[in-house]
C-alpha positions in Angstrom: 0.1 -0.1 0.0 1.6 3.4 -0.9 1.8 5.7 2.1 0.7 9.4 1.2 3.3 11.7 0.7 4.1 14.0 3.8 4.3 16.9 1.9 0.7 16.8 0.4 -0.9 16.6 4.2 -2.9 19.0 5.2 -1.4 22.2 7.3 -1.8 21.3 11.0 -4.8 22.8 12.7 -3.8 23.6 16.0 -7.1 24.4 17.3 -7.6 20.5 17.0 -4.2 19.4 17.9 -4.0 21.6 20.9 -7.6 22.6 21.7 -6.7 24.4 25.0 -4.2 27.1 23.1 -5.0 30.8 22.9 -5.2 31.0 19.0 -2.8 34.4 17.9 -6.6 36.0 16.5 -7.2 36.0 20.5 -4.5 38.9 21.4 -4.0 38.8 25.2 -4.9 41.7 27.2 -2.1 44.3 28.5 -0.9 42.7 32.2 2.4 44.1 32.1 1.5 47.5 33.6 3.0 46.0 37.1 4.1 49.5 38.7 1.3 51.3 37.2 3.3 53.4 35.0 -0.1 54.6 33.6 -0.5 56.4 36.7 2.5 59.1 35.4 0.3 59.8 32.4 -1.8 63.1 32.0 -5.4 62.1 31.0 -4.5 63.3 27.4 -1.9 60.9 27.3 -3.9 58.2 28.5 -6.6 58.8 26.1 -4.5 58.4 23.4 -3.1 55.3 24.8 -6.6 53.8 24.9 -7.7 54.8 21.4 -4.6 53.3 20.0 -4.6 50.2 21.9 -8.5 49.5 21.0 -7.6 49.9 17.4 -4.9 48.0 17.6 -6.2 45.0 19.4 -9.6 45.0 17.2 -8.0 45.7 13.8 -4.8 44.6 13.6 -4.1 41.5 15.9 -6.6 39.2 13.9 -4.9 39.9 10.8 -1.1 40.4 11.9 0.2 36.8 12.1 -1.4 36.2 8.6 0.3 39.2 7.0 3.6 38.7 8.7 3.6 34.7 7.3 2.9 36.2 3.9 5.5 38.9 4.2 2.7 41.4 3.1 1.6 44.9 4.5 -2.2 45.2 5.1 -2.5 48.4 3.2 -6.5 48.3 4.2 -5.9 49.2 7.5 -4.0 52.5 6.8 -7.3 54.8 6.8 -7.9 53.1 10.8 -4.7 54.4 11.4 -5.6 57.7 9.7 -8.6 58.0 11.9 -6.4 57.6 15.6 -4.7 61.2 14.4 -1.3 60.5 15.7 0.5 60.8 12.4 2.6 63.8 12.8 3.1 62.9 16.5 4.5 65.9 18.1 4.7 68.3 15.0 2.1 71.5 15.7 0.0 73.0 13.0 -0.1 71.4 9.4 -3.2 69.3 10.7 -0.8 67.5 12.8 -1.6 66.1 16.4 1.1 68.1 18.8 1.0 65.1 21.0 3.8 65.4 23.9 7.0 63.5 23.9 5.4 61.3 26.2 2.0 60.9 24.2 3.7 60.2 20.9 6.0 57.4 22.8 3.0 55.8 23.9 1.1 55.5 21.0 4.2 54.5 19.4 4.4 51.7 22.0 0.8 50.8 21.6 1.0 49.8 18.2 4.5 48.1 18.6 2.4 45.8 21.1 0.6 44.5 18.6 2.8 44.7 15.6 6.4 45.7 15.2 5.7 45.9 11.7 2.9 48.4 11.8 4.8 50.4 14.7 8.0 50.5 11.7 5.6 51.8 9.1 4.4 54.7 11.6 7.8 55.5 12.7 9.0 55.9 9.5 5.9 58.0 7.9 5.6 60.0 11.2 9.0 60.7 13.0 11.7 60.3 10.0 10.1 61.6 7.5 7.0 63.9 8.7 9.1 65.2 11.6 12.5 65.9 9.2 10.1 68.1 6.8 8.9 69.9 9.9 12.5 70.7 11.3 14.2 71.1 7.9 11.6 71.9 5.5 10.6 75.4 3.8 7.6 76.8 5.2 6.0 76.0 1.6 7.3 72.4 2.0 5.2 71.9 5.1 2.0 73.8 3.5 2.3 71.3 0.7 3.3 67.9 2.6 2.4 68.0 6.5 -1.3 67.8 5.8 -1.9 65.0 3.4 0.8 63.0 5.4 -0.9 63.6 8.7 -4.3 62.5 7.1 -2.2 59.7 5.7 -3.6 60.2 2.1 0.0 60.8 1.3 2.8 58.1 2.6 6.3 58.8 2.9 9.6 57.2 3.7 12.8 58.4 4.7 16.2 57.7 2.7 18.9 59.4 4.1 17.2 68.7 -5.1 18.4 69.6 -8.3 21.1 67.2 -7.6 22.5 64.1 -8.9 22.3 61.2 -6.4 24.8 58.4 -7.0 24.8 56.5 -3.9 23.1 53.1 -3.1 20.7 52.2 0.2 19.1 49.2 1.4 16.5 48.8 4.0 14.6 51.7 3.5 11.4 51.5 5.3 8.0 52.0 3.3 10.0 52.5 0.1 8.1 49.8 -2.0 5.0 51.8 -1.7 5.7 55.1 -0.4 4.5 58.6 -2.2 7.0 60.9 -1.1 10.7 60.2 -0.3 12.4 62.0 1.9 16.3 61.9 1.1 19.6 63.0 3.1 22.7 63.6 0.7 26.1 64.8 1.2 27.7 67.0 -0.9 30.8 65.3 -1.8 32.4 68.6 -3.5 32.3 70.1 0.5 32.8 66.9 1.7 0.8 37.0 26.6 2.3 33.8 28.0 0.3 33.3 31.7 -2.8 31.9 29.9 -1.0 29.3 28.4 1.0 28.5 31.5 -1.9 28.0 33.6 -3.7 25.8 30.7 -0.5 23.5 30.2 0.1 20.9 32.7 3.3 18.7 33.3 3.7 16.0 35.8 0.2 16.6 37.0 0.6 20.3 37.6 0.2 23.7 35.4 3.5 25.0 33.9 2.7 27.9 35.9 3.3 26.4 39.3 6.9 25.4 38.8 9.5 27.6 40.5 11.7 28.0 36.8 8.6 29.3 35.3 7.7 31.7 37.8 11.3 32.8 37.9 11.2 33.6 34.2 7.7 35.2 34.1 8.7 37.4 37.0 12.4 38.3 35.4 10.1 39.3 31.8 7.8 41.5 34.1 10.8 43.3 35.8 12.6 44.0 32.4 9.2 45.3 30.8 8.8 47.7 34.0 12.0 49.1 33.8 12.1 49.2 29.8 8.9 51.5 30.2 10.3 53.7 32.7 13.6 54.3 31.1 11.6 55.2 28.2 9.4 57.4 30.0 12.4 59.1 31.5 13.8 59.6 28.0 10.7 61.4 27.1 11.1 63.9 30.1 14.7 64.7 29.5 13.7 65.4 25.6 11.1 67.4 26.9 13.0 69.4 29.2 15.8 70.1 26.7 18.5 67.9 28.8 18.7 64.6 26.8 22.2 63.8 25.3 23.1 61.3 22.6 24.5 59.2 25.0 21.1 59.3 26.9 19.5 58.4 23.7 21.6 55.9 22.8 22.0 54.1 26.3 18.2 53.9 26.2 18.1 52.3 22.7 20.9 49.7 23.3 19.6 48.6 26.7 15.6 48.6 26.0 16.3 46.7 22.9 18.9 44.4 24.8 16.0 43.6 27.4 13.2 42.9 25.0 15.4 40.5 23.3 16.2 38.7 26.4 12.2 38.7 27.1 11.2 37.3 24.0 13.7 34.9 24.4 12.1 34.0 28.1 8.8 33.9 26.4 10.1 31.7 23.7 11.8 29.3 26.3 8.1 29.3 28.4 6.3 27.6 25.4 8.6 24.9 24.5 8.2 23.8 21.2 4.9 25.8 20.7 7.5 28.9 21.2 8.7 28.8 17.3 4.9 28.5 16.0 3.2 31.6 14.7 -0.3 30.7 16.4 1.4 31.8 19.9 2.8 35.0 19.0 6.2 34.8 20.6 7.9 33.5 17.5 6.7 36.6 15.9 8.0 39.3 18.7 11.2 37.1 19.1 12.0 37.6 14.8 10.3 41.2 15.5 12.9 42.5 18.0 15.9 41.2 15.6 16.0 44.2 13.6 14.7 46.5 15.8 18.1 45.7 18.2 20.0 46.3 14.9 18.4 49.3 12.8 19.0 52.7 13.9 22.6 52.0 15.2 23.5 48.4 16.4 23.5 47.7 20.1 27.3 47.8 19.7 27.8 51.3 18.1 24.9 52.8 20.5 27.1 51.6 23.5 30.0 53.2 22.1 27.9 56.6 21.7 27.4 56.4 25.3 31.0 55.4 25.9 32.2 58.5 24.4 30.1 60.3 26.3 31.1 59.4 29.6 34.6 59.1 28.8 35.6 61.7 26.2 37.2 59.1 24.4 35.6 58.2 20.6 36.6 54.8 19.8 34.7 54.2 16.6 38.4 54.2 15.2 41.5 52.4 15.8 43.7 54.9 18.3 46.2 55.0 15.5 44.2 56.7 13.3 43.0 60.5 14.2 39.2 60.3 14.9 36.8 62.7 13.5 34.0 62.3 16.2 
């Protein structure tokens, strides 16, 4: 009797094979604000957080895994983003929301909590592109571009006129579908795991009852509290004009390092299921890797802070004269 080919078998239906598992379409509620960070927010910042959270959980969470696995972007949700009126973040006027630094950061965090791809799309459009125009553009350029960008009728990307551009650039967020490209050029002539752990049992007891599981959960929870508070403090330093490049680099490098560790611990807690998209952790595990690397790798960011605290630039060998 000829056995059926393994490759012709239907895909595994996790809901049948593991019925007590939480499917990815049921995004877990936020249960990580252990130190009541929400109490530090102003009422208007809490309102921004709530509306973004509601939209992300309702509109994005049910579809994000499908689009992630297909390596596609859910363009049909852009009008939902536009309706939130957060594009432009802290920019005042020109149809932009004029959020506080903290309010803008909270909005971004709520997007990233559900889907890092959407938060990258939002940050490139709102911060890298729109903020560049707001800070460096002429009044005519602001009037021409910012209102449409704020409504997300035009989508922007950031690359990094009347000039010949002969360089190359990879990893340009939003570039494949952007309507507007903001380009920087150099003039060369001038040189949720809890539910799963409670449901699944080993040796007659829930996984959450084991000491090692609780230890990892608490380590993850502690990481999250610390990351939130470091980010909040950076917002306040920026608002007061006291934030330095070293502050920003330490925050970015340390937070992404801890986020990487937290995602890895979550994957360990789920065992083999931790590598399946159905349980969300695998996606979070993959999502944090580019964030750990882009906008300055972990190593480069540590060197930026190191230069600030020691007075020595270690970007080049001692034998060469540093330009920094």
